[in-house]
C-alpha positions as CSV (number, residue, x, y, z in Angstrom):
1,M,170.8,-149.8,-68.7
2,L,172.4,-148.5,-71.6
3,P,176.6,-148.4,-72.0
4,Q,178.3,-145.4,-72.5
5,S,179.1,-146.3,-75.8
6,L,177.5,-148.4,-78.2
7,D,181.1,-148.7,-80.3
8,G,181.1,-151.9,-82.3
9,Q,177.2,-152.8,-81.1
10,R,174.8,-153.3,-84.0
11,A,172.2,-150.6,-83.3
12,A,168.6,-150.9,-84.9
13,L,166.2,-147.7,-85.1
14,V,162.2,-148.6,-85.5
15,G,161.3,-145.8,-87.4
16,Y,163.0,-142.8,-89.0
17,G,161.6,-139.9,-88.1
18,R,163.6,-136.5,-87.0
19,A,164.2,-138.0,-83.8
20,H,166.0,-141.2,-85.0
21,R,167.7,-139.0,-87.5
22,S,169.7,-137.1,-84.6
23,L,169.8,-140.1,-82.8
24,A,171.9,-142.2,-85.7
25,R,173.9,-139.5,-86.2
26,R,175.1,-139.7,-82.8
27,L,175.4,-143.4,-82.6
28,L,177.6,-143.6,-85.9
29,A,179.3,-140.8,-84.0
30,E,179.8,-143.3,-81.4
31,G,180.8,-145.9,-83.7
32,A,178.0,-148.1,-83.4
33,E,176.4,-150.3,-86.9
34,V,173.0,-148.7,-87.2
35,F,170.3,-150.4,-89.4
36,A,167.2,-148.3,-89.7
37,C,163.4,-149.3,-90.4
38,D,160.2,-147.8,-90.6
39,R,156.8,-149.0,-92.2
40,S,156.9,-146.0,-94.7
41,E,159.1,-146.7,-98.1
42,Q,159.2,-142.4,-97.5
43,A,161.9,-143.1,-94.7
44,R,164.3,-144.8,-97.4
45,A,165.6,-141.4,-98.7
46,Q,166.2,-140.2,-95.4
47,A,168.3,-143.2,-94.4
48,Q,170.2,-142.9,-97.5
49,E,171.0,-138.9,-97.0
50,D,172.6,-140.1,-93.7
51,G,174.4,-142.9,-95.1
52,V,172.5,-145.5,-93.1
53,V,171.6,-148.6,-94.7
54,G,167.7,-150.2,-93.5
55,A,164.8,-151.6,-94.7
56,F,161.8,-149.7,-95.6
57,G,157.8,-150.7,-95.8
58,P,156.0,-153.8,-95.7
59,G,158.1,-156.5,-94.0
60,Y,160.1,-153.7,-92.1
61,L,159.8,-155.6,-89.0
62,E,161.1,-159.4,-90.2
63,A,163.6,-157.6,-91.4
64,L,164.5,-155.8,-88.2
65,L,164.3,-159.3,-86.5
66,A,167.0,-160.8,-89.3
67,Q,169.1,-158.5,-87.7
68,R,169.6,-159.4,-84.5
69,P,170.6,-156.5,-82.9
70,A,171.7,-155.9,-79.6
71,F,169.9,-152.6,-79.0
72,A,166.7,-151.5,-80.5
73,F,165.5,-148.2,-80.0
74,L,161.7,-148.0,-80.6
75,T,160.2,-145.0,-82.2
76,P,157.5,-143.0,-79.4
77,G,154.2,-143.8,-81.3
78,I,154.5,-147.4,-81.9
79,R,152.9,-150.3,-79.9
80,K,155.5,-151.4,-77.5
81,D,153.4,-154.8,-77.1
82,L,154.0,-155.9,-81.0
83,P,154.9,-159.8,-81.2
84,A,158.6,-158.6,-83.1
85,F,159.6,-156.7,-80.3
86,A,158.7,-160.0,-77.8
87,S,160.9,-162.0,-80.0
88,L,163.4,-159.5,-80.2
89,A,163.7,-159.2,-76.0
90,A,163.7,-162.9,-75.9
91,D,166.8,-163.1,-78.2
92,G,168.4,-160.9,-76.1
93,T,168.2,-157.4,-77.7
94,I,167.8,-154.6,-75.3
95,L,164.7,-152.6,-75.9
96,S,165.3,-148.8,-75.2
97,S,164.2,-145.5,-76.4
98,E,165.8,-142.0,-77.7
99,T,164.6,-140.6,-74.2
100,A,166.4,-143.5,-72.1
101,F,169.9,-142.3,-74.4
102,F,169.6,-139.3,-73.7
103,F,169.0,-139.4,-69.8
104,A,171.8,-141.9,-70.3
105,R,174.2,-139.1,-71.9
106,R,173.2,-136.1,-70.6
107,A,175.5,-134.4,-67.6
108,R,173.0,-131.6,-67.1
109,P,169.9,-131.6,-64.8
110,V,166.6,-131.8,-66.6
111,L,163.6,-130.2,-66.4
112,G,160.7,-132.4,-67.9
113,I,156.8,-131.5,-68.4
114,T,154.4,-133.7,-69.4
115,G,150.6,-134.0,-69.4
116,S,147.5,-134.7,-71.9
117,A,147.0,-131.1,-72.9
118,G,149.4,-127.6,-72.2
119,K,152.9,-129.6,-72.9
120,T,153.8,-127.1,-75.5
121,T,152.6,-123.5,-74.0
122,T,153.9,-124.7,-70.6
123,T,157.2,-125.8,-72.2
124,T,157.9,-122.7,-74.2
125,L,156.5,-120.3,-71.2
126,V,159.3,-122.1,-69.1
127,G,162.3,-122.0,-71.6
128,R,161.1,-117.8,-71.7
129,M,160.8,-117.4,-68.3
130,L,164.5,-119.1,-67.3
131,A,166.2,-116.9,-70.5
132,R,164.8,-114.0,-68.7
133,Q,166.3,-114.7,-65.6
134,G,169.6,-115.0,-67.9
135,I,169.8,-119.2,-66.9
136,P,170.7,-120.7,-70.2
137,A,168.5,-123.8,-70.8
138,A,168.3,-126.2,-74.4
139,V,164.3,-126.7,-74.7
140,C,163.6,-129.7,-76.4
141,G,162.1,-132.9,-76.8
142,N,158.7,-133.4,-78.1
143,I,158.0,-129.6,-78.7
144,G,160.3,-130.1,-81.8
145,R,163.7,-130.6,-80.9
146,P,165.6,-134.0,-80.7
147,L,166.8,-134.8,-76.8
148,T,169.9,-135.9,-78.9
149,D,170.6,-132.9,-80.8
150,A,170.3,-130.5,-77.5
151,L,173.4,-132.9,-76.1
152,A,175.3,-130.9,-78.0
153,D,174.8,-128.0,-75.9
154,E,175.7,-129.6,-72.8
155,G,178.5,-126.9,-72.5
156,A,176.6,-123.8,-73.1
157,I,173.5,-124.4,-70.4
158,T,172.5,-124.8,-67.3
159,L,169.7,-127.4,-67.7
160,Y,167.5,-128.7,-70.2
161,V,163.7,-127.9,-70.7
162,A,162.4,-131.0,-72.3
163,E,158.8,-131.9,-73.4
164,F,157.9,-135.8,-72.8
165,S,154.9,-137.3,-74.6
166,S,153.3,-140.2,-73.0
167,F,154.9,-142.6,-75.6
168,Q,158.4,-140.8,-74.6
169,L,157.9,-142.2,-71.0
170,Q,156.4,-145.5,-71.8
171,N,159.1,-148.0,-70.0
172,L,161.7,-145.0,-69.1
173,E,163.1,-145.8,-66.0
174,H,164.8,-142.2,-65.4
175,S,163.0,-139.1,-64.1
176,P,163.8,-135.7,-64.4
177,E,164.7,-133.4,-61.6
178,I,162.3,-131.4,-61.6
179,A,159.0,-132.9,-63.3
180,G,155.8,-131.1,-64.3
181,L,152.6,-133.5,-64.7
182,L,150.1,-130.9,-66.0
183,N,147.3,-133.3,-66.3
184,I,145.9,-136.8,-67.1
185,R,143.2,-137.2,-69.7
186,P,142.2,-139.7,-71.8
187,N,144.3,-139.8,-75.0
188,H,146.5,-141.9,-77.5
189,L,144.3,-145.5,-76.7
190,D,144.8,-146.1,-80.2
191,V,148.8,-146.7,-78.9
192,H,148.3,-147.5,-75.2
193,S,146.7,-150.8,-74.1
194,S,144.3,-149.2,-71.8
195,F,143.6,-146.0,-69.9
196,E,145.9,-147.0,-67.1
197,D,148.9,-147.6,-69.3
198,Y,148.7,-144.4,-70.3
199,A,148.5,-142.7,-67.2
200,Q,151.3,-145.1,-65.6
201,S,153.1,-143.7,-68.5
202,K,153.0,-139.5,-67.4
203,W,153.4,-140.8,-63.5
204,R,157.0,-142.2,-64.5
205,I,158.1,-138.3,-65.2
206,A,158.6,-138.4,-61.5
207,R,158.2,-142.0,-60.4
208,F,162.3,-142.3,-60.4
209,Q,163.4,-139.0,-58.8
210,D,165.2,-139.4,-55.7
211,A,164.3,-137.2,-52.1
212,Q,165.9,-133.6,-53.6
213,G,163.7,-134.0,-57.1
214,S,160.5,-131.5,-57.2
215,L,157.1,-132.7,-58.9
216,V,154.6,-130.1,-60.1
217,L,151.2,-131.5,-60.7
218,P,147.5,-129.8,-60.1
219,W,145.9,-129.8,-56.6
220,E,143.4,-132.0,-58.0
221,L,146.3,-135.3,-58.2
222,Q,147.9,-134.4,-55.0
223,K,146.8,-137.7,-53.1
224,E,147.8,-139.7,-56.6
225,A,151.0,-138.1,-55.9
226,A,151.3,-139.9,-52.3
227,G,154.7,-141.9,-52.2
228,M,156.6,-140.0,-54.9
229,P,160.3,-140.0,-53.4
230,G,160.7,-135.5,-53.9
231,R,158.7,-132.5,-52.6
232,V,155.6,-131.9,-54.6
233,L,154.1,-128.3,-55.7
234,T,150.7,-127.9,-56.8
235,F,148.4,-125.5,-58.5
236,S,145.3,-124.5,-58.9
237,T,142.4,-121.9,-60.1
238,S,140.0,-122.7,-57.2
239,E,142.1,-124.1,-53.9
240,R,144.4,-123.0,-51.7
241,A,147.9,-124.3,-53.6
242,D,151.3,-123.7,-54.2
243,A,150.3,-121.7,-57.1
244,R,146.6,-120.1,-57.2
245,L,144.3,-118.0,-59.0
246,R,142.5,-116.0,-56.4
247,D,140.0,-113.2,-56.9
248,G,141.3,-112.8,-60.8
249,E,144.9,-112.7,-59.2
250,L,147.9,-115.2,-59.4
251,F,149.7,-115.9,-56.6
252,L,153.2,-117.5,-56.0
253,H,153.2,-119.1,-52.6
254,G,151.0,-116.2,-51.3
255,R,153.1,-113.9,-53.3
256,R,150.9,-111.4,-56.3
257,L,152.2,-111.9,-59.4
258,L,150.1,-110.1,-62.0
259,S,146.0,-110.2,-62.4
260,A,144.7,-112.6,-64.5
261,S,143.5,-110.0,-67.2
262,E,146.8,-109.1,-68.0
263,L,147.7,-112.8,-69.7
264,R,147.6,-112.4,-73.3
265,L,146.7,-116.3,-73.6
266,P,142.6,-117.0,-73.5
267,G,140.6,-119.8,-71.2
268,R,141.2,-121.2,-67.5
269,H,143.0,-123.9,-68.9
270,N,145.7,-121.3,-69.9
271,V,146.0,-119.4,-66.5
272,E,146.3,-123.2,-65.0
273,N,149.4,-123.5,-67.8
274,A,150.6,-120.4,-66.3
275,L,150.9,-121.4,-62.6
276,A,152.3,-124.4,-63.3
277,A,155.1,-123.0,-65.4
278,A,155.9,-120.3,-62.7
279,L,156.3,-123.1,-60.1
280,L,158.6,-125.1,-62.7
281,A,160.5,-121.9,-63.4
282,E,161.1,-121.0,-59.8
283,A,162.2,-124.7,-59.1
284,A,165.1,-124.0,-61.8
285,G,165.8,-120.7,-60.2
286,A,163.5,-117.9,-61.8
287,D,162.2,-115.3,-59.6
288,D,158.9,-113.3,-59.5
289,T,159.7,-110.5,-61.4
290,A,161.0,-112.5,-64.8
291,I,157.9,-114.9,-64.0
292,A,155.6,-112.2,-63.9
293,E,156.9,-110.1,-66.8
294,E,157.3,-113.4,-69.2
295,L,153.5,-113.6,-68.0
296,R,152.4,-110.7,-69.3
297,S,154.3,-110.6,-72.8
298,F,153.9,-114.0,-73.9
299,G,151.5,-114.3,-77.0
300,G,150.9,-118.0,-77.5
301,V,152.5,-120.9,-79.9
302,A,151.3,-121.7,-83.1
303,H,148.1,-123.7,-83.6
304,R,147.1,-122.9,-80.2
305,L,143.9,-120.8,-80.4
306,E,146.1,-118.9,-82.8
307,V,143.8,-116.2,-84.7
308,V,144.6,-116.6,-88.4
309,A,142.8,-113.7,-89.8
310,E,139.4,-111.5,-90.1
311,V,137.7,-112.4,-93.4
312,A,134.4,-110.0,-93.9
313,G,134.2,-109.8,-90.0
314,V,134.6,-113.5,-89.3
315,R,137.2,-114.5,-86.8
316,C,139.4,-117.7,-88.0
317,V,141.0,-119.6,-85.1
318,N,143.5,-122.0,-85.5
319,D,143.2,-124.8,-82.6
320,S,144.9,-127.6,-84.5
321,I,146.4,-128.8,-81.6
322,A,143.0,-130.0,-80.3
323,T,143.4,-133.5,-81.0
324,A,141.0,-135.0,-78.1
325,P,137.9,-134.0,-77.1
326,D,139.0,-132.3,-73.6
327,R,140.9,-130.1,-75.7
328,A,138.4,-128.9,-77.8
329,M,136.1,-128.5,-74.7
330,A,139.0,-126.2,-73.8
331,A,138.6,-124.0,-77.0
332,F,134.6,-123.2,-76.4
333,D,134.9,-122.5,-72.7
334,A,137.9,-119.6,-73.7
335,L,136.9,-118.2,-77.0
336,E,132.9,-116.1,-77.5
337,G,130.7,-117.6,-80.2
338,P,129.0,-117.9,-82.4
339,F,130.9,-120.7,-83.8
340,V,131.2,-122.2,-87.3
341,W,133.0,-125.4,-85.9
342,L,135.6,-127.7,-87.9
343,A,136.3,-130.7,-86.1
344,G,137.2,-134.5,-86.9
345,G,140.4,-136.4,-88.1
346,Y,142.1,-139.9,-87.5
347,D,140.1,-142.2,-84.9
348,K,142.2,-142.3,-81.5
349,H,139.8,-145.0,-80.0
350,L,138.1,-141.9,-77.9
351,D,134.6,-141.1,-76.4
352,Y,133.2,-138.1,-78.2
353,R,129.8,-138.4,-76.3
354,E,130.6,-135.4,-73.9
355,L,132.2,-132.6,-76.2
356,A,128.7,-133.4,-78.1
357,R,126.9,-132.5,-75.5
358,R,129.6,-129.9,-74.1
359,V,130.1,-127.8,-77.1
360,R,127.5,-124.5,-77.8
361,S,126.7,-121.8,-79.8
362,V,127.7,-124.0,-82.9
363,R,125.9,-122.8,-85.8
364,L,127.5,-125.1,-87.9
365,A,129.5,-127.9,-87.6
366,C,131.5,-128.8,-90.7
367,L,133.1,-132.2,-90.3
368,F,135.7,-134.5,-92.0
369,G,137.6,-138.0,-91.3
370,P,136.6,-140.9,-89.4
371,V,135.7,-139.1,-86.2
372,G,134.0,-136.6,-88.2
373,E,131.5,-139.3,-89.0
374,T,131.0,-139.9,-85.7
375,L,130.0,-136.4,-84.8
376,L,127.7,-136.4,-87.1
377,E,125.5,-138.4,-85.2
378,L,126.1,-137.5,-81.6
379,L,126.0,-134.0,-82.8
380,R,122.4,-134.7,-84.6
381,Q,121.0,-136.1,-81.0
382,E,121.5,-133.0,-79.7
383,A,120.1,-131.4,-82.6
384,I,123.1,-129.0,-84.0
385,P,123.7,-128.6,-87.5
386,A,126.2,-130.6,-88.9
387,R,127.5,-131.8,-92.2
388,H,130.3,-134.2,-93.1
389,Y,132.3,-133.2,-96.2
390,N,135.0,-135.7,-97.8
391,T,137.9,-133.6,-97.4
392,F,139.5,-131.0,-94.6
393,D,139.7,-128.4,-97.6
394,D,136.1,-128.9,-98.7
395,A,135.1,-128.9,-94.7
396,V,137.5,-125.2,-94.4
397,Q,136.1,-123.7,-97.4
398,A,132.1,-124.7,-96.0
399,A,132.5,-123.1,-92.9
400,L,134.5,-120.1,-94.7
401,A,131.5,-119.8,-96.7
402,A,128.4,-120.5,-93.9
403,A,130.0,-118.1,-91.6
404,E,128.5,-114.7,-90.8
405,P,129.9,-111.2,-89.9
406,G,130.6,-111.8,-85.9
407,D,131.1,-115.5,-86.5
408,T,134.2,-117.9,-85.2
409,V,135.3,-120.3,-87.8
410,L,137.4,-122.4,-84.9
411,L,139.2,-125.6,-86.2
412,S,139.5,-127.2,-82.9
413,P,139.2,-131.0,-84.6
414,A,139.0,-132.9,-81.4
415,A,141.1,-135.9,-82.9
416,A,144.6,-136.6,-84.5
417,S,145.3,-135.5,-88.6
418,Y,147.0,-138.7,-89.8
419,D,144.1,-139.5,-91.7
420,S,145.2,-136.9,-93.5
421,F,148.2,-135.3,-92.5
422,R,151.8,-135.7,-91.2
423,S,151.1,-134.0,-88.5
424,F,148.6,-131.5,-86.4
425,E,151.1,-128.9,-87.5
426,E,150.4,-129.8,-91.0
427,R,146.6,-129.4,-90.8
428,G,146.6,-125.9,-88.8
429,E,149.2,-124.9,-91.8
430,R,146.7,-125.8,-94.3
431,F,144.0,-123.9,-92.7
432,R,145.7,-121.0,-92.5
433,E,146.5,-121.2,-96.7
434,L,142.8,-121.8,-97.1
435,V,142.1,-118.8,-95.1
436,L,144.5,-116.4,-96.2
437,A,143.7,-117.4,-99.6
438,A,139.9,-116.5,-98.8
439,L,141.4,-113.2,-97.5
440,R,143.3,-112.7,-100.9
441,G,140.5,-113.8,-103.0
C-alpha cells in the first residue's frame, strides 16, 4: 500500500513516457526525491525538461538497482517478472504503478473499462453519455490523458471514467466502483507470461469491488464472474441479457433504446460496445434519452474503421487500432469488400492461422514487418494473393496502386506498430498522410 504522502522518500520511475512524466510532477509536488530511468536515450531530454535526474539507455536497470529506492513505479508495458524487480523487492523496495498511485489518491468514484478490444470506443461513449446527462466526469487512463493528470479535476467532477489496459491492472489491488470487462481474447503475450496471466489481469477490474460495486460484461462470461462481490450486468447481441439486441433493436432492461440501423458505427462488435456503454452509463446515472441520443450521434474515434478518403473511387479505411488478429477479423465482418488489405507489424507472439482462414474478398494483401512475413505464408496456403514489402510506406503505396474503383484499401494490421512506429496512432497518421498525398497527386 502507498502512504498518503511520499514526502522525503526516494521514488523511482521505471520508464519515462507521458504517464510517468505526469506522475513525476505529482511526486515532486509531494516532496519525493524522484529518479527516472528508461531504456530509451530519448527520454533523457524529457526528464531534464521536468527537472528529474535519471539514467537512460543500456544499463538503466543496473542504475536503478544502485539507487535502492523506497518505491519503484513500473511503466505499464514492461515485464513485471524481470530479475531486477525481484532484486528490488528483496531489498525492501515497494513495487507500484501509476494506476495504484491514482487509486491511493483519488477521492471520487471510478468507472473503469477494460477488454481486449473496444475499450476506447466504449470509454469515449460513456464519457459523452454522461456529459449529455449533465454529469461531470474526467475521461482518462489508457485512452490518452494520464490518470494522475485527472486527479487535478477532483473539485469539478462527480466521477472518473477511465480506460485500463491489462498492463495497468496487472498486480493492482484496487477495483473501480463501476467496472466494464468488454471481452477477453489473446493479446500482449510478448509481455504477459501466458494467456492465463493476461486474463487474470483483466479480471482485476472487478476482483476488489465490494457488494455495492457493479460489473458489466458479456453474457458469455457471466459464469466466470461467479463469486465476484458486486452486481453483475450482462450484454449480448444474441441472448436474453440486461442490454441486448433483438430483431435489429437495442434494448436496455427490456426498454427499447433505438434501432441498430441508427448507429453510425459499423459492425456487430460496435453494437456490443454500444450495449456495454449503455449499461455502464446507466449505472453512473445517465437515463435512456441521453444514452440513445449519444448512440445516434457518435461517429467513432480516429484509427478505428475511420474512412480517411476516397481516391479515384477507392475507399481508404484506417483501422490502425487493430493490433491483434481478432480486431482485423472484426473489420472484415464490418465492411464491404473487395479489399486490398494492409497488414503486418511487430510480433506479439499471437496465432494468425484463424485470421488467414477468415479473411474474405481480398484481392491483394500488401504486407509489412515481421508479422507480415508470417501472414505471407499463411495467406498463400489459403490461395490469397499476397506480397511482402520492405517498409510500411512501400506497402501503402503498392496497395493504392493496385486498388480498383469499388475496392476498399483497408489498413487493419492485426499486429502492434513497434517495429516501425511509436504507437498505432502514429501508424494511422502516416497512412492518412500517404492517402491524402495520393489524393492531391
